C-alpha positions in Angstrom: 106.0 109.2 103.5 102.5 108.0 104.2 102.0 105.4 107.0 101.4 102.4 104.8 99.0 100.4 107.2 96.3 103.0 106.6 96.3 102.3 102.8 93.1 100.5 102.0 93.8 99.8 98.4 92.4 96.4 97.5 90.1 96.3 100.5 86.3 96.2 100.3 84.1 97.8 102.9 80.4 97.7 103.6 78.7 100.5 105.5 75.0 100.1 106.4 73.1 103.4 106.8 75.9 104.8 104.7 73.9 107.3 102.7 74.0 110.0 105.4 75.3 111.1 108.8 78.0 109.1 110.5 77.7 106.3 107.9 78.5 108.6 105.0 81.3 110.2 107.0 82.9 106.8 107.4 82.2 105.6 103.8 83.7 108.8 102.4 86.9 108.4 104.4 87.2 104.7 103.5 86.9 105.5 99.8 89.5 108.3 100.1 91.9 105.7 101.7 91.5 103.5 98.6 88.9 101.0 99.6 86.1 99.9 97.4 82.9 100.7 99.3 79.3 99.7 99.2 76.6 101.6 101.2 73.2 100.3 102.2 70.2 102.6 102.7 66.4 102.6 102.2 66.1 106.0 100.5 67.0 105.9 96.8 67.5 109.6 96.5 69.9 109.7 99.5 71.7 106.7 98.1 72.2 108.4 94.8 73.5 111.6 96.3 75.9 109.7 98.6 77.1 107.6 95.7 78.0 110.7 93.6 80.1 112.0 96.5 81.9 108.6 96.9 82.6 108.3 93.1 84.8 111.4 93.3 87.5 109.4 95.0 88.0 107.1 92.1 87.5 103.7 93.8 84.8 101.2 93.0 81.6 102.1 94.9 78.0 101.0 95.0 74.8 101.9 96.7 72.2 99.3 97.4 68.6 99.5 98.7 68.6 97.2 101.7 66.1 97.4 104.7 68.1 95.6 107.4 65.0 95.2 109.6 64.2 92.0 107.7 66.6 89.1 107.9 66.1 87.9 104.3 66.9 91.4 103.0 70.3 91.3 104.8 71.2 87.9 103.5 70.2 88.8 99.9 72.0 92.2 100.2 75.2 90.6 101.4 75.1 87.9 98.8 74.6 90.5 96.1 77.5 92.5 97.4 79.8 89.5 97.3 78.7 88.7 93.8 79.7 92.2 92.7 82.8 92.8 94.8 84.0 89.3 95.5 84.8 89.8 99.2 84.2 92.0 102.2 87.1 93.0 104.4 85.4 95.5 106.7 81.8 95.7 107.8 80.4 98.8 109.5 77.0 98.0 111.0 75.7 101.5 111.3 72.1 101.6 110.2 69.9 102.9 113.0 66.8 104.8 114.0 65.5 106.5 117.1 62.3 107.3 118.9 61.8 110.2 121.3 59.0 109.3 123.7 57.2 111.7 126.1 57.9 109.2 128.8 59.2 105.6 129.4 55.6 104.8 130.2 54.6 105.4 126.5 57.2 103.0 125.0 55.6 100.2 122.9 53.8 99.3 119.8 55.0 99.4 116.2 57.5 102.3 116.7 59.2 100.3 119.5 59.4 97.2 117.3 60.9 99.2 114.4 63.7 100.4 116.6 64.4 96.9 117.8 64.2 95.5 114.3 66.6 97.9 112.8 69.0 98.8 115.6 69.4 95.3 117.1 68.2 92.6 114.8 69.5 94.3 111.6 72.9 94.9 113.1 73.1 91.3 114.3 72.1 89.9 110.9 74.6 92.2 109.1 77.5 91.2 111.4 76.5 87.6 111.3 76.7 87.5 107.5 80.0 89.3 107.6 81.4 86.8 110.1 80.1 83.9 108.0 81.9 85.2 104.9 85.2 86.0 106.8 85.2 82.6 108.5 84.7 80.9 105.2 87.6 82.9 103.7 89.8 82.0 106.6 89.1 78.3 106.2 90.3 78.6 102.6 93.6 80.3 103.7 92.6 83.9 103.6 92.1 85.0 107.2 91.2 88.5 108.5 88.5 91.0 108.6 87.1 93.9 110.7 83.7 94.1 112.2 82.6 97.5 113.6 79.2 98.3 115.1 78.0 101.8 115.7 76.6 101.9 119.2 76.1 105.1 121.3 77.3 107.0 124.3 73.7 106.4 125.5 74.6 102.8 126.0 76.6 103.8 129.0 74.5 106.5 130.6 70.9 107.1 131.5 68.8 108.5 128.6 65.3 109.5 129.7 62.5 108.8 127.2 64.9 107.0 124.9 65.3 103.7 126.7 64.4 101.5 123.8 67.1 103.1 121.6 69.8 102.9 124.3 68.9 99.3 125.1 69.7 98.3 121.5 73.0 100.1 121.6 74.0 98.5 124.9 73.1 95.1 123.5 75.2 95.7 120.4 78.3 96.3 122.5 77.7 92.9 124.1 77.2 91.2 120.7 80.4 92.8 119.3 82.4 91.6 122.3 81.1 88.1 121.7 82.1 88.3 118.1 85.6 89.5 119.1 86.1 86.4 121.2 84.5 83.8 118.9 86.0 84.9 115.6 89.5 86.0 116.6 90.8 82.6 115.7 89.9 83.4 112.0 91.8 86.7 112.1 88.6 88.7 112.6 88.5 91.6 115.0 85.3 93.3 116.2 84.9 96.6 117.9 82.1 99.0 118.8 82.1 102.8 118.1 80.2 104.9 120.6 79.3 108.4 119.2 78.4 111.2 121.5 76.3 114.2 120.4 76.7 114.4 116.6 75.0 116.7 114.2 73.0 114.4 112.0 69.4 114.1 110.8 68.7 112.0 113.8 69.6 114.8 116.2 67.9 117.5 114.1 65.3 118.5 116.6 67.8 118.7 119.5 70.0 120.9 117.3 67.2 123.4 117.0 66.5 123.5 120.8 68.2 126.4 122.5 67.8 124.8 125.9 69.4 121.6 124.8 72.3 123.5 123.2 72.9 125.3 126.5 72.5 122.5 129.0 73.8 119.5 127.0 76.1 120.7 124.3 77.4 123.2 126.8 78.8 120.3 128.7 80.9 119.1 125.8 84.4 120.4 126.4 84.6 121.6 122.8 81.3 123.4 123.3 80.0 122.1 119.9 78.3 119.2 118.2 80.5 116.5 116.7 80.5 116.2 112.9 79.9 113.1 110.8 83.2 113.4 109.0 85.0 113.2 112.3 84.3 109.4 112.3 86.3 108.9 109.1 89.6 108.5 110.9 88.3 105.7 113.2 86.7 104.0 110.2 89.9 103.9 108.2 91.9 102.8 111.3 89.5 99.9 112.0 89.5 98.8 108.4 93.2 98.9 108.1 96.2 96.8 109.3 96.9 99.6 111.8 94.3 98.0 114.1 95.4 94.4 113.6 95.5 93.7 117.4 92.6 96.0 118.4 89.8 93.7 119.3 86.8 93.7 121.6 86.9 97.4 122.4 84.3 100.1 122.8 85.7 103.3 121.2 84.1 106.4 122.7 84.0 109.5 120.4 82.2 112.2 122.3 84.5 115.2 122.4 85.1 114.5 126.1 81.4 114.9 127.1 81.5 111.8 129.3 84.5 113.1 131.2 83.0 116.5 132.2 
């Protein structure tokens, strides 16, 4: 017999950056568990490919072009999703980008602002709109909801030449903790997910670097990169009743890298 709390039938989930990598891994699992799912991305072709994959599970799914770096885009995107689906039960703020600088001394300019706009501002606005909706539902007698922000192992450890990226991820953990405290009275829980070294487009250059594989991935107890679909389980858990008292946590998924 299936453990019933993991059944997401009737639930609606939003995954930003859901057209690839960890986001798609989570969206795919949510759809398999019975949830209706909307993904946001800025690449129409990637959105279309991801949507075809999600459709195979037979739930209601949609892909929307939303650039979260602009506040108005997030508000309009969330309103459009509510018009189509009627509600949002789980929001996975996942959209993110990264720079790899030659040195901390080079950080600045438009590339720096882009990282801040997407990774920090965009996540805050996305979670804010989800909280606004969930609070309004609670006040009408329909409490509950799950907020999850994808941060990074880098938020906890030094990451040379990538300080802007890790700063956004550390900040998002603090934002998530604040949401967990402020909105629990409405039945909303908020948690951060901290991936370690995962094989995605963002880490493509590192995956091709033999030295990186030897010295960094060699420290992962499993001796391999993580895979995006290995985040499906935590997504389903956080969207489900199984996590009804799990609030304000930072869930580290790094294959044991941080322990070795």
